[in-house]
Backbone bond lengths (Angstrom), bond angles and torsions (degrees), N, CA, C in turn:
res aa  C-N    CA-C-N  psi(-1)  N-CA   C-N-CA  omega(-1)  CA-C   N-CA-C  phi
1 M - - - 1.451 - - 1.524 108.31 -
2 T 1.296 116.68 130.56 1.460 120.83 -178.71 1.521 109.90 -94.71
3 M 1.288 114.78 149.44 1.459 121.67 179.50 1.526 108.63 -80.22
4 P 1.318 117.28 139.47 1.466 118.80 177.68 1.521 110.32 -68.48
5 E 1.293 115.64 144.33 1.454 119.91 179.22 1.519 109.37 -95.61
6 Y 1.313 114.56 132.39 1.451 120.98 179.28 1.523 109.03 -106.33
7 P 1.318 117.62 149.43 1.465 118.78 178.13 1.528 110.36 -66.53
8 A 1.319 114.29 150.09 1.467 119.21 -179.85 1.521 109.98 -62.76
9 Q 1.320 114.88 146.60 1.461 119.69 178.89 1.512 109.77 -69.55
10 E 1.308 115.35 135.25 1.454 119.10 179.83 1.519 112.30 -91.53
11 T 1.319 117.23 -24.60 1.455 120.07 179.93 1.518 109.17 -98.35
12 P 1.319 117.21 138.64 1.468 119.20 179.90 1.531 110.56 -70.49
13 I 1.303 115.52 149.79 1.459 121.51 177.05 1.519 107.40 -87.53
14 V 1.306 116.22 127.49 1.455 121.78 -179.98 1.518 107.91 -98.42
15 A 1.328 116.70 125.49 1.456 120.98 -176.34 1.518 112.49 -87.19
16 S 1.301 118.11 -9.58 1.455 121.41 -177.31 1.523 110.54 -73.98
17 P 1.356 117.56 129.47 1.458 119.47 178.61 1.527 113.21 -75.49
18 I 1.326 117.69 -15.64 1.457 121.33 -179.67 1.519 108.36 -105.04
19 P 1.321 117.59 122.54 1.464 118.83 177.12 1.525 110.11 -60.72
20 P 1.323 117.72 147.86 1.459 120.15 -174.83 1.523 114.01 -65.46
21 E 1.310 118.92 -19.26 1.460 119.24 -177.70 1.534 113.21 -81.05
22 I 1.323 118.54 -3.23 1.465 121.05 175.31 1.524 107.66 -86.26
23 T 1.318 115.74 117.67 1.462 121.18 -175.73 1.519 110.79 -98.71
24 D 1.328 115.20 176.08 1.459 120.64 176.44 1.526 110.79 -62.28
25 A 1.314 116.99 -34.06 1.472 120.40 178.18 1.526 110.65 -65.71
26 H 1.338 116.63 -38.28 1.465 119.48 176.52 1.532 111.11 -63.32
27 L 1.326 116.34 -42.92 1.465 119.98 -179.88 1.525 111.12 -66.62
28 R 1.330 116.04 -39.87 1.469 119.15 179.38 1.527 110.55 -64.09
29 S 1.324 117.09 -44.46 1.463 119.16 -179.88 1.527 110.95 -67.56
30 A 1.336 117.48 -33.35 1.469 119.91 176.66 1.524 110.72 -65.70
31 M 1.327 117.32 -40.19 1.475 120.21 177.95 1.523 110.55 -65.86
32 L 1.328 117.58 -40.55 1.465 120.06 178.90 1.531 110.93 -65.84
33 R 1.332 117.28 -39.28 1.463 120.26 176.40 1.528 110.89 -66.01
34 A 1.329 117.07 -36.80 1.464 120.67 177.72 1.525 110.44 -64.34
35 M 1.325 117.16 -40.14 1.469 120.10 177.29 1.523 110.59 -63.42
36 R 1.316 116.47 -41.07 1.467 120.33 178.39 1.528 110.70 -65.28
37 L 1.331 117.31 -40.15 1.465 120.46 177.66 1.522 111.62 -62.55
38 V 1.321 116.71 -42.15 1.468 120.43 178.77 1.521 110.10 -61.17
39 A 1.322 116.93 -43.67 1.463 120.45 179.86 1.531 111.00 -63.77
40 I 1.322 117.19 -44.59 1.464 120.64 -178.91 1.517 111.06 -65.44
41 F 1.352 116.04 -49.05 1.464 119.23 179.42 1.520 111.59 -64.78
42 G 1.324 116.88 -37.08 1.466 120.15 179.09 1.518 112.15 -61.62
43 I 1.322 116.70 -45.63 1.469 120.26 179.78 1.529 110.70 -67.89
44 A 1.332 116.66 -42.39 1.465 119.53 -179.81 1.532 111.13 -64.43
45 L 1.319 116.34 -46.57 1.468 119.41 -179.84 1.523 111.99 -67.90
46 A 1.329 117.27 -35.89 1.464 119.91 177.95 1.526 110.61 -64.41
47 S 1.319 117.54 -34.58 1.471 120.16 176.57 1.518 110.90 -64.45
48 I 1.327 115.86 -42.73 1.463 119.74 178.59 1.524 110.73 -66.82
49 V 1.333 116.87 -43.74 1.464 120.97 179.95 1.520 110.77 -65.11
50 L 1.326 117.27 -35.25 1.456 121.03 177.33 1.522 110.99 -58.84
51 L 1.310 116.33 -42.14 1.461 120.57 -178.83 1.526 112.55 -74.91
52 T 1.329 117.49 -29.58 1.458 119.95 -174.34 1.524 114.49 -99.53
53 S 1.332 117.58 -34.69 1.463 119.36 -172.09 1.520 115.00 -122.61
54 G 1.311 118.54 -6.31 1.460 119.77 178.33 1.513 113.20 107.28
55 W 1.325 114.31 167.15 1.444 120.12 -173.60 1.530 112.81 -71.77
56 Q 1.351 118.05 -30.48 1.455 119.60 -179.34 1.536 110.86 -63.52
57 S 1.326 115.89 -44.05 1.465 119.39 178.98 1.524 111.04 -66.20
58 A 1.334 116.99 -38.11 1.465 120.10 178.33 1.533 110.81 -63.94
59 V 1.317 117.22 -40.35 1.463 120.69 178.16 1.527 110.35 -66.12
60 L 1.335 116.85 -40.72 1.465 119.49 177.52 1.526 111.29 -62.30
61 L 1.313 117.12 -40.04 1.460 120.23 177.64 1.524 110.63 -63.75
62 L 1.326 117.24 -42.42 1.466 120.62 178.27 1.524 111.67 -65.55
63 I 1.324 117.34 -36.32 1.469 120.65 176.72 1.523 109.78 -64.61
64 G 1.333 117.02 -44.09 1.460 120.33 177.19 1.515 111.85 -61.93
65 A 1.334 116.85 -41.20 1.468 120.38 178.66 1.528 110.92 -66.27
66 A 1.321 117.53 -39.11 1.470 120.64 178.61 1.527 110.92 -64.93
67 I 1.322 116.86 -39.85 1.462 120.02 176.99 1.526 109.76 -66.13
68 S 1.331 116.90 -37.06 1.464 120.88 177.61 1.521 111.21 -62.92
69 V 1.322 116.80 -45.70 1.470 120.44 179.63 1.523 110.52 -63.30
70 S 1.332 116.85 -42.91 1.467 118.60 179.91 1.526 111.12 -66.64
71 G 1.322 117.30 -34.21 1.454 119.97 176.14 1.517 112.26 -65.67
72 L 1.329 116.22 -42.92 1.463 119.80 177.08 1.526 110.85 -62.72
73 W 1.323 116.81 -39.45 1.463 121.01 179.13 1.533 110.73 -62.13
74 E 1.332 115.92 -45.81 1.460 119.25 179.82 1.522 111.73 -66.72
75 W 1.331 117.72 -38.89 1.458 120.09 178.03 1.520 111.04 -65.94
76 Q 1.313 116.93 -35.50 1.460 120.18 177.96 1.526 109.97 -63.69
77 K 1.339 116.84 -40.58 1.463 119.81 178.00 1.528 111.41 -68.04
78 L 1.331 117.07 -38.47 1.460 120.05 177.19 1.528 111.71 -65.81
79 I 1.329 116.86 -39.91 1.467 120.82 178.09 1.523 109.96 -62.68
80 A 1.329 117.39 -42.47 1.465 120.78 178.90 1.525 110.92 -63.53
81 L 1.327 116.86 -40.03 1.459 120.89 179.18 1.530 110.98 -65.64
82 L 1.329 116.87 -47.09 1.466 120.28 -179.90 1.527 111.61 -66.03
83 S 1.315 116.96 -37.01 1.453 120.48 177.99 1.524 111.01 -64.40
84 A 1.319 116.29 -40.63 1.469 119.84 178.30 1.524 110.57 -66.06
85 K 1.330 116.82 -38.84 1.468 119.78 177.96 1.526 111.06 -65.09
86 L 1.339 117.05 -41.34 1.459 120.41 179.93 1.525 112.16 -67.89
87 D 1.328 117.17 -30.97 1.463 121.40 179.16 1.522 112.28 -88.81
88 N 1.336 117.31 6.49 1.468 123.49 -179.33 1.517 112.61 57.13
89 Q 1.309 116.67 37.59 1.458 121.55 175.87 1.518 108.55 -94.84
90 Q 1.304 115.62 154.02 1.453 120.27 176.13 1.524 108.73 -81.18
91 K 1.285 116.99 114.43 1.466 121.67 179.26 1.518 106.75 -123.11
92 T 1.311 116.36 114.58 1.455 120.09 179.77 1.520 109.53 -87.01
93 G 1.300 115.99 155.83 1.458 121.03 176.19 1.514 114.06 86.33
94 G 1.324 118.34 21.96 1.453 120.89 -179.63 1.523 112.08 -63.19
95 A 1.317 116.78 -43.06 1.465 120.55 179.39 1.528 110.11 -65.00
96 R 1.324 115.81 -37.63 1.465 119.86 179.71 1.526 111.12 -64.03
97 V 1.326 117.17 -38.98 1.460 121.26 -179.91 1.521 110.38 -66.53
98 V 1.338 116.12 -43.90 1.466 119.90 -178.38 1.526 110.57 -68.48
99 V 1.316 117.86 -42.98 1.466 120.51 177.55 1.528 109.84 -64.00
100 G 1.323 117.21 -41.84 1.465 120.64 177.49 1.520 112.15 -60.69
101 F 1.323 117.10 -35.54 1.456 121.25 178.00 1.526 110.61 -62.48
102 F 1.328 116.65 -46.84 1.463 119.37 -178.91 1.524 112.21 -72.42
103 V 1.323 117.82 -32.98 1.468 120.42 174.87 1.524 110.09 -64.74
104 R 1.349 117.61 -40.46 1.455 121.01 177.23 1.518 111.02 -63.71
105 L 1.323 117.44 -39.33 1.462 120.02 177.16 1.520 111.07 -62.06
106 L 1.321 116.56 -42.51 1.462 120.71 178.73 1.527 111.04 -64.64
107 L 1.335 116.65 -44.69 1.466 120.00 178.37 1.526 111.71 -64.22
108 A 1.319 117.17 -37.60 1.465 120.45 177.45 1.524 110.26 -63.89
109 A 1.332 117.11 -41.54 1.465 120.26 178.77 1.528 111.04 -64.13
110 V 1.324 116.80 -42.21 1.467 120.56 178.50 1.527 110.10 -64.77
111 L 1.324 117.21 -42.68 1.466 121.11 178.90 1.524 111.24 -63.99
112 L 1.319 117.17 -41.89 1.464 120.39 177.39 1.521 111.28 -62.49
113 Y 1.318 116.50 -46.56 1.467 120.48 -179.95 1.525 111.13 -62.70
114 G 1.329 115.18 -47.04 1.470 118.64 -178.57 1.517 112.93 -64.63
115 S 1.323 116.98 -39.47 1.464 118.98 -179.53 1.521 111.66 -69.87
116 L 1.317 117.62 -37.37 1.461 119.26 178.29 1.523 111.80 -70.50
117 K 1.324 117.68 -32.64 1.460 121.00 178.22 1.526 112.57 -74.50
118 S 1.330 117.14 -36.30 1.456 119.17 -172.77 1.526 114.27 -93.57
119 L 1.311 118.59 -28.08 1.469 121.11 -178.73 1.528 109.78 -100.38
120 H 1.319 115.40 77.59 1.456 120.88 -173.61 1.519 113.09 -69.08
121 G 1.304 118.39 -30.44 1.459 120.01 -177.25 1.513 113.87 -83.05
122 G 1.324 117.52 -4.87 1.453 120.72 -176.40 1.514 112.94 -85.28
123 S 1.300 114.40 158.87 1.455 121.17 -179.19 1.528 110.50 -90.39
124 V 1.313 115.73 131.93 1.461 120.59 176.26 1.529 109.53 -65.05
125 Y 1.332 116.29 -29.49 1.462 120.30 179.36 1.534 111.36 -64.08
126 A 1.316 116.82 -32.27 1.466 119.94 176.65 1.521 109.92 -66.49
127 L 1.316 116.69 -41.06 1.467 120.85 177.75 1.528 110.80 -63.80
128 V 1.310 116.25 -45.37 1.472 120.38 178.46 1.532 110.16 -63.95
129 G 1.324 116.56 -38.00 1.463 119.85 177.06 1.517 111.69 -62.03
130 G 1.323 117.22 -41.48 1.460 120.44 176.74 1.513 111.82 -64.23
131 L 1.331 116.67 -38.73 1.466 120.30 178.10 1.528 111.48 -68.71
132 A 1.334 116.66 -32.80 1.466 120.90 -178.49 1.526 112.91 -76.83
133 L 1.329 117.08 -13.19 1.460 119.53 -179.88 1.530 112.41 -60.42
134 A 1.322 117.15 -30.90 1.469 119.82 179.10 1.524 110.48 -64.52
135 A 1.322 117.34 -44.67 1.462 120.37 179.30 1.528 110.67 -64.89
136 F 1.327 116.35 -38.91 1.461 121.03 178.78 1.533 110.49 -63.64
137 A 1.317 116.78 -46.65 1.468 120.87 -179.30 1.521 111.29 -66.25
138 L 1.329 117.52 -38.85 1.461 120.05 177.91 1.525 111.42 -66.32
139 A 1.328 117.20 -35.88 1.467 119.90 177.04 1.527 110.78 -64.48
140 I 1.319 116.36 -40.98 1.466 120.25 177.79 1.528 110.34 -63.16
141 E 1.328 116.86 -45.31 1.464 120.38 -178.86 1.521 111.94 -68.59
142 A 1.323 117.81 -36.07 1.462 120.11 176.97 1.526 110.73 -65.03
143 A 1.318 116.13 -42.15 1.466 119.44 177.33 1.518 110.87 -63.55
144 R 1.313 116.91 -38.90 1.462 121.04 178.38 1.534 110.62 -64.91
145 L 1.333 117.43 -42.56 1.464 120.39 179.56 1.529 111.85 -64.82
146 V 1.324 116.09 -43.39 1.463 119.71 -178.38 1.531 110.61 -69.18
147 R 1.314 116.74 -39.06 1.465 120.15 -178.18 1.522 111.83 -68.40
148 T 1.326 117.84 -37.31 1.466 120.00 -176.72 1.516 112.32 -83.92
149 R 1.285 119.43 -9.76 1.480 121.01 -178.55 1.486 108.27 -100.01
């Protein structure tokens, strides 16, 4: 049995996952919207968790959401720095951004350790849920960017 022959493709295949019409401003606004979504969902979910599981779990969820927002903020600054480097623009403060990223990671680790040690009645799942809010918000914003482009 022979395979059917198809005509050659006339349009080139683009390997880039990001359409060219998405600019740095679009990415920056998407990151800012994702941070706002994390804050809104974090407060709303913490209110529900407060009523159902207690204040320790609600605080753990808020701590996870705060770490998520700070992570998104640092990633947004790193993306801006890398974008400027790729576009051969002069961007000052590159070392400060990278050092700030690692300092934030260290502070997040200390905050996670301290909250898990001190809030014994809280649920670890609430903390993980707060940390996962960043991925959830980024998925929503990525879908929004792809759908509107």
